[in-house]
PDB file as gemmi writes it, atoms N, CA and C in Angstrom:
CRYST1    1.000    1.000    1.000  90.00  90.00  90.00 P 1                      
ATOM      1  N   UNK A   1     -24.258 -12.358  38.839  1.00  0.00           N  
ATOM      2  CA  UNK A   1     -24.716 -11.073  39.087  1.00  0.00           C  
ATOM      3  C   UNK A   1     -25.125 -10.505  37.446  1.00  0.00           C  
ATOM      4  N   UNK A   2     -26.469 -10.029  37.646  1.00  0.00           N  
ATOM      5  CA  UNK A   2     -27.099  -9.455  36.200  1.00  0.00           C  
ATOM      6  C   UNK A   2     -26.876  -7.866  36.158  1.00  0.00           C  
ATOM      7  N   UNK A   3     -25.934  -7.657  35.507  1.00  0.00           N  
ATOM      8  CA  UNK A   3     -25.433  -5.902  35.325  1.00  0.00           C  
ATOM      9  C   UNK A   3     -26.435  -5.152  34.637  1.00  0.00           C  
ATOM     10  N   UNK A   4     -27.473  -6.010  33.896  1.00  0.00           N  
ATOM     11  CA  UNK A   4     -28.426  -4.958  33.154  1.00  0.00           C  
ATOM     12  C   UNK A   4     -29.281  -4.135  34.131  1.00  0.00           C  
ATOM     13  N   UNK A   5     -29.247  -4.543  35.238  1.00  0.00           N  
ATOM     14  CA  UNK A   5     -30.190  -3.743  36.350  1.00  0.00           C  
ATOM     15  C   UNK A   5     -29.437  -2.836  37.299  1.00  0.00           C  
ATOM     16  N   UNK A   6     -28.271  -2.545  36.661  1.00  0.00           N  
ATOM     17  CA  UNK A   6     -27.470  -1.771  37.706  1.00  0.00           C  
ATOM     18  C   UNK A   6     -27.669  -0.246  37.295  1.00  0.00           C  
ATOM     19  N   UNK A   7     -27.686   0.663  38.246  1.00  0.00           N  
ATOM     20  CA  UNK A   7     -27.571   2.214  38.027  1.00  0.00           C  
ATOM     21  C   UNK A   7     -26.412   2.553  36.791  1.00  0.00           C  
ATOM     22  N   UNK A   8     -25.291   1.999  36.844  1.00  0.00           N  
ATOM     23  CA  UNK A   8     -24.153   2.378  36.260  1.00  0.00           C  
ATOM     24  C   UNK A   8     -24.232   1.919  34.961  1.00  0.00           C  
ATOM     25  N   UNK A   9     -24.932   0.831  34.784  1.00  0.00           N  
ATOM     26  CA  UNK A   9     -25.248   0.288  33.035  1.00  0.00           C  
ATOM     27  C   UNK A   9     -26.522   1.048  32.938  1.00  0.00           C  
ATOM     28  N   UNK A  10     -27.196   1.432  33.323  1.00  0.00           N  
ATOM     29  CA  UNK A  10     -28.350   2.785  32.892  1.00  0.00           C  
ATOM     30  C   UNK A  10     -27.898   3.912  32.647  1.00  0.00           C  
ATOM     31  N   UNK A  11     -26.939   4.506  33.318  1.00  0.00           N  
ATOM     32  CA  UNK A  11     -26.280   5.727  32.875  1.00  0.00           C  
ATOM     33  C   UNK A  11     -25.524   5.596  31.547  1.00  0.00           C  
ATOM     34  N   UNK A  12     -24.862   4.223  31.361  1.00  0.00           N  
ATOM     35  CA  UNK A  12     -24.014   4.135  30.009  1.00  0.00           C  
ATOM     36  C   UNK A  12     -24.820   4.148  28.954  1.00  0.00           C  
ATOM     37  N   UNK A  13     -25.968   3.483  29.154  1.00  0.00           N  
ATOM     38  CA  UNK A  13     -26.995   3.323  27.928  1.00  0.00           C  
ATOM     39  C   UNK A  13     -27.602   4.762  27.768  1.00  0.00           C  
ATOM     40  N   UNK A  14     -28.043   5.206  28.725  1.00  0.00           N  
ATOM     41  CA  UNK A  14     -28.581   6.805  28.341  1.00  0.00           C  
ATOM     42  C   UNK A  14     -27.442   7.666  27.599  1.00  0.00           C  
ATOM     43  N   UNK A  15     -26.157   7.433  28.137  1.00  0.00           N  
ATOM     44  CA  UNK A  15     -25.285   8.403  27.444  1.00  0.00           C  
ATOM     45  C   UNK A  15     -24.898   7.706  26.008  1.00  0.00           C  
ATOM     46  N   UNK A  16     -24.970   6.583  25.803  1.00  0.00           N  
ATOM     47  CA  UNK A  16     -24.906   5.983  24.436  1.00  0.00           C  
ATOM     48  C   UNK A  16     -25.819   6.447  23.442  1.00  0.00           C  
ATOM     49  N   UNK A  17     -27.188   6.407  24.062  1.00  0.00           N  
ATOM     50  CA  UNK A  17     -28.356   6.987  23.258  1.00  0.00           C  
ATOM     51  C   UNK A  17     -28.284   8.413  22.982  1.00  0.00           C  
ATOM     52  N   UNK A  18     -27.758   9.029  23.932  1.00  0.00           N  
ATOM     53  CA  UNK A  18     -27.655  10.466  23.737  1.00  0.00           C  
ATOM     54  C   UNK A  18     -26.713  10.823  22.698  1.00  0.00           C  
ATOM     55  N   UNK A  19     -25.640   9.700  22.515  1.00  0.00           N  
ATOM     56  CA  UNK A  19     -24.546  10.354  21.535  1.00  0.00           C  
ATOM     57  C   UNK A  19     -24.680   9.752  20.250  1.00  0.00           C  
ATOM     58  N   UNK A  20     -25.676   8.830  20.266  1.00  0.00           N  
ATOM     59  CA  UNK A  20     -25.932   8.121  18.770  1.00  0.00           C  
ATOM     60  C   UNK A  20     -26.330   8.902  17.653  1.00  0.00           C  
ATOM     61  N   UNK A  21     -27.523   9.888  17.808  1.00  0.00           N  
ATOM     62  CA  UNK A  21     -27.500  10.834  16.725  1.00  0.00           C  
ATOM     63  C   UNK A  21     -26.532  11.495  16.174  1.00  0.00           C  
ATOM     64  N   UNK A  22     -25.767  11.918  16.987  1.00  0.00           N  
ATOM     65  CA  UNK A  22     -24.405  12.996  16.310  1.00  0.00           C  
ATOM     66  C   UNK A  22     -23.699  11.915  15.998  1.00  0.00           C  
ATOM     67  N   UNK A  23     -23.352  10.818  16.388  1.00  0.00           N  
ATOM     68  CA  UNK A  23     -22.404   9.918  15.766  1.00  0.00           C  
ATOM     69  C   UNK A  23     -22.893   9.337  14.515  1.00  0.00           C  
ATOM     70  N   UNK A  24     -24.147   9.093  14.264  1.00  0.00           N  
ATOM     71  CA  UNK A  24     -24.825   8.807  12.982  1.00  0.00           C  
ATOM     72  C   UNK A  24     -24.625   9.695  12.008  1.00  0.00           C  
ATOM     73  N   UNK A  25     -24.852  11.178  12.389  1.00  0.00           N  
ATOM     74  CA  UNK A  25     -25.079  12.118  11.229  1.00  0.00           C  
ATOM     75  C   UNK A  25     -23.448  12.353  11.030  1.00  0.00           C  
ATOM     76  N   UNK A  26     -22.388  12.184  11.787  1.00  0.00           N  
ATOM     77  CA  UNK A  26     -21.092  12.302  11.565  1.00  0.00           C  
ATOM     78  C   UNK A  26     -20.865  11.113  10.596  1.00  0.00           C  
ATOM     79  N   UNK A  27     -21.198   9.938  10.856  1.00  0.00           N  
ATOM     80  CA  UNK A  27     -20.860   8.809   9.814  1.00  0.00           C  
ATOM     81  C   UNK A  27     -21.379   8.863   8.594  1.00  0.00           C  
ATOM     82  N   UNK A  28     -22.903   9.445   8.528  1.00  0.00           N  
ATOM     83  CA  UNK A  28     -23.426   9.941   7.164  1.00  0.00           C  
ATOM     84  C   UNK A  28     -22.598  11.076   6.443  1.00  0.00           C  
ATOM     85  N   UNK A  29     -22.229  12.028   7.011  1.00  0.00           N  
ATOM     86  CA  UNK A  29     -21.362  12.918   6.452  1.00  0.00           C  
ATOM     87  C   UNK A  29     -20.108  12.624   5.876  1.00  0.00           C  
ATOM     88  N   UNK A  30     -19.415  11.729   6.661  1.00  0.00           N  
ATOM     89  CA  UNK A  30     -17.999  10.993   6.159  1.00  0.00           C  
ATOM     90  C   UNK A  30     -18.136  10.442   5.050  1.00  0.00           C  
ATOM     91  N   UNK A  31     -19.352   9.459   5.018  1.00  0.00           N  
ATOM     92  CA  UNK A  31     -19.675   8.805   3.786  1.00  0.00           C  
ATOM     93  C   UNK A  31     -19.780   9.241   2.624  1.00  0.00           C  
ATOM     94  N   UNK A  32     -20.866  10.398   2.677  1.00  0.00           N  
ATOM     95  CA  UNK A  32     -21.137  10.999   1.673  1.00  0.00           C  
ATOM     96  C   UNK A  32     -19.739  11.987   1.062  1.00  0.00           C  
ATOM     97  N   UNK A  33     -19.114  12.366   1.854  1.00  0.00           N  
ATOM     98  CA  UNK A  33     -18.047  13.267   1.687  1.00  0.00           C  
ATOM     99  C   UNK A  33     -17.104  12.555   0.900  1.00  0.00           C  
ATOM    100  N   UNK A  34     -16.885  11.212   1.301  1.00  0.00           N  
ATOM    101  CA  UNK A  34     -15.935  10.193   0.560  1.00  0.00           C  
ATOM    102  C   UNK A  34     -16.294   9.986  -0.863  1.00  0.00           C  
ATOM    103  N   UNK A  35     -17.780   9.596  -0.841  1.00  0.00           N  
ATOM    104  CA  UNK A  35     -18.286   9.726  -2.130  1.00  0.00           C  
ATOM    105  C   UNK A  35     -18.169  10.569  -3.197  1.00  0.00           C  
ATOM    106  N   UNK A  36     -18.439  11.636  -2.661  1.00  0.00           N  
ATOM    107  CA  UNK A  36     -18.451  12.939  -3.834  1.00  0.00           C  
ATOM    108  C   UNK A  36     -16.770  13.450  -3.959  1.00  0.00           C  
ATOM    109  N   UNK A  37     -15.970  13.458  -2.879  1.00  0.00           N  
ATOM    110  CA  UNK A  37     -14.536  13.159  -3.440  1.00  0.00           C  
ATOM    111  C   UNK A  37     -14.080  12.453  -4.464  1.00  0.00           C  
ATOM    112  N   UNK A  38     -14.580  11.055  -4.509  1.00  0.00           N  
ATOM    113  CA  UNK A  38     -14.277   9.685  -5.444  1.00  0.00           C  
ATOM    114  C   UNK A  38     -14.683  10.448  -6.639  1.00  0.00           C  
ATOM    115  N   UNK A  39     -16.185  10.826  -6.832  1.00  0.00           N  
ATOM    116  CA  UNK A  39     -16.847  11.259  -8.091  1.00  0.00           C  
ATOM    117  C   UNK A  39     -15.894  12.584  -8.617  1.00  0.00           C  
ATOM    118  N   UNK A  40     -15.508  13.405  -7.746  1.00  0.00           N  
ATOM    119  CA  UNK A  40     -14.852  14.559  -8.139  1.00  0.00           C  
ATOM    120  C   UNK A  40     -13.309  14.219  -8.723  1.00  0.00           C  
ATOM    121  N   UNK A  41     -12.641  13.240  -8.164  1.00  0.00           N  
ATOM    122  CA  UNK A  41     -11.353  12.521  -8.784  1.00  0.00           C  
ATOM    123  C   UNK A  41     -11.737  11.989 -10.088  1.00  0.00           C  
ATOM    124  N   UNK A  42     -12.749  11.447 -10.231  1.00  0.00           N  
ATOM    125  CA  UNK A  42     -13.091  10.792 -11.373  1.00  0.00           C  
ATOM    126  C   UNK A  42     -13.298  11.647 -12.571  1.00  0.00           C  
ATOM    127  N   UNK A  43     -14.259  12.800 -12.374  1.00  0.00           N  
ATOM    128  CA  UNK A  43     -14.321  13.697 -13.038  1.00  0.00           C  
ATOM    129  C   UNK A  43     -13.159  14.283 -13.751  1.00  0.00           C  
ATOM    130  N   UNK A  44     -12.211  14.763 -12.548  1.00  0.00           N  
ATOM    131  CA  UNK A  44     -11.160  15.301 -13.074  1.00  0.00           C  
ATOM    132  C   UNK A  44     -10.191  14.468 -14.078  1.00  0.00           C  
ATOM    133  N   UNK A  45     -10.156  13.171 -13.836  1.00  0.00           N  
ATOM    134  CA  UNK A  45      -9.420  12.484 -14.451  1.00  0.00           C  
ATOM    135  C   UNK A  45      -9.848  12.348 -15.819  1.00  0.00           C  
ATOM    136  N   UNK A  46     -11.084  12.188 -15.913  1.00  0.00           N  
ATOM    137  CA  UNK A  46     -11.908  12.107 -17.320  1.00  0.00           C  
ATOM    138  C   UNK A  46     -11.501  13.446 -17.896  1.00  0.00           C  
ATOM    139  N   UNK A  47     -11.607  14.339 -17.281  1.00  0.00           N  
ATOM    140  CA  UNK A  47     -11.479  15.699 -18.056  1.00  0.00           C  
ATOM    141  C   UNK A  47      -9.879  16.027 -18.576  1.00  0.00           C  
ATOM    142  N   UNK A  48      -9.050  15.410 -17.708  1.00  0.00           N  
ATOM    143  CA  UNK A  48      -7.602  15.408 -18.292  1.00  0.00           C  
ATOM    144  C   UNK A  48      -7.363  14.445 -19.327  1.00  0.00           C  
ATOM    145  N   UNK A  49      -8.099  13.261 -19.377  1.00  0.00           N  
ATOM    146  CA  UNK A  49      -8.238  12.607 -20.648  1.00  0.00           C  
ATOM    147  C   UNK A  49      -8.649  13.061 -21.535  1.00  0.00           C  
ATOM    148  N   UNK A  50      -9.936  13.468 -21.534  1.00  0.00           N  
ATOM    149  CA  UNK A  50     -10.469  14.044 -22.606  1.00  0.00           C  
ATOM    150  C   UNK A  50      -9.836  15.326 -23.258  1.00  0.00           C  
ATOM    151  N   UNK A  51      -9.149  16.336 -22.484  1.00  0.00           N  
ATOM    152  CA  UNK A  51      -8.637  17.511 -22.826  1.00  0.00           C  
ATOM    153  C   UNK A  51      -7.172  17.329 -23.252  1.00  0.00           C  
ATOM    154  N   UNK A  52      -6.677  16.118 -22.969  1.00  0.00           N  
ATOM    155  CA  UNK A  52      -5.318  16.151 -23.479  1.00  0.00           C  
ATOM    156  C   UNK A  52      -4.225  16.847 -22.738  1.00  0.00           C  
ATOM    157  N   UNK A  53      -4.648  17.162 -21.557  1.00  0.00           N  
ATOM    158  CA  UNK A  53      -3.731  17.821 -20.603  1.00  0.00           C  
ATOM    159  C   UNK A  53      -2.744  16.904 -20.025  1.00  0.00           C  
ATOM    160  N   UNK A  54      -3.026  15.663 -19.906  1.00  0.00           N  
ATOM    161  CA  UNK A  54      -2.399  14.592 -19.092  1.00  0.00           C  
ATOM    162  C   UNK A  54      -1.205  14.099 -19.809  1.00  0.00           C  
ATOM    163  N   UNK A  55      -1.123  14.711 -21.342  1.00  0.00           N  
ATOM    164  CA  UNK A  55      -0.047  14.094 -22.304  1.00  0.00           C  
ATOM    165  C   UNK A  55       0.725  15.107 -22.387  1.00  0.00           C  
ATOM    166  N   UNK A  56       0.656  16.322 -21.925  1.00  0.00           N  
ATOM    167  CA  UNK A  56       1.554  17.600 -22.046  1.00  0.00           C  
ATOM    168  C   UNK A  56       1.157  18.233 -23.329  1.00  0.00           C  
ATOM    169  N   UNK A  57       0.249  17.879 -24.005  1.00  0.00           N  
ATOM    170  CA  UNK A  57      -0.457  18.721 -25.054  1.00  0.00           C  
ATOM    171  C   UNK A  57       0.301  18.442 -26.392  1.00  0.00           C  
ATOM    172  N   UNK A  58       1.044  17.290 -26.287  1.00  0.00           N  
ATOM    173  CA  UNK A  58       1.798  16.722 -27.580  1.00  0.00           C  
ATOM    174  C   UNK A  58       1.040  15.975 -28.331  1.00  0.00           C  
ATOM    175  N   UNK A  59       0.799  15.977 -29.527  1.00  0.00           N  
ATOM    176  CA  UNK A  59       0.252  15.047 -30.332  1.00  0.00           C  
ATOM    177  C   UNK A  59       1.276  14.244 -31.038  1.00  0.00           C  
ATOM    178  N   UNK A  60       0.762  13.011 -31.138  1.00  0.00           N  
ATOM    179  CA  UNK A  60       1.678  11.874 -31.967  1.00  0.00           C  
ATOM    180  C   UNK A  60       1.494  11.975 -33.498  1.00  0.00           C  
ATOM    181  N   UNK A  61       2.787  11.926 -34.084  1.00  0.00           N  
ATOM    182  CA  UNK A  61       2.588  12.057 -35.617  1.00  0.00           C  
ATOM    183  C   UNK A  61       2.083  10.750 -36.247  1.00  0.00           C  
ATOM    184  N   UNK A  62       1.376  10.641 -37.315  1.00  0.00           N  
ATOM    185  CA  UNK A  62       0.982   9.620 -37.854  1.00  0.00           C  
ATOM    186  C   UNK A  62       1.799   8.981 -38.795  1.00  0.00           C  
ATOM    187  N   UNK A  63       2.827   9.665 -39.325  1.00  0.00           N  
ATOM    188  CA  UNK A  63       3.758   9.338 -40.349  1.00  0.00           C  
ATOM    189  C   UNK A  63       5.068   9.084 -39.704  1.00  0.00           C  
TER     190      UNK A  63                                                      
END                                                                             
């Protein structure tokens, strides 16, 4: 039996087609959110490295 021509299959396809734009938008938002969180973590780590706050503000003596 070919299920592609049944009414149930047609309803499932229509339902999936109606949900697709919202799911696509959600996936894009999650993707870019993860990208920007990673960039933010990298900038904060770089800031800590350059400002010296990661070492507790202690300088190493030369002699």
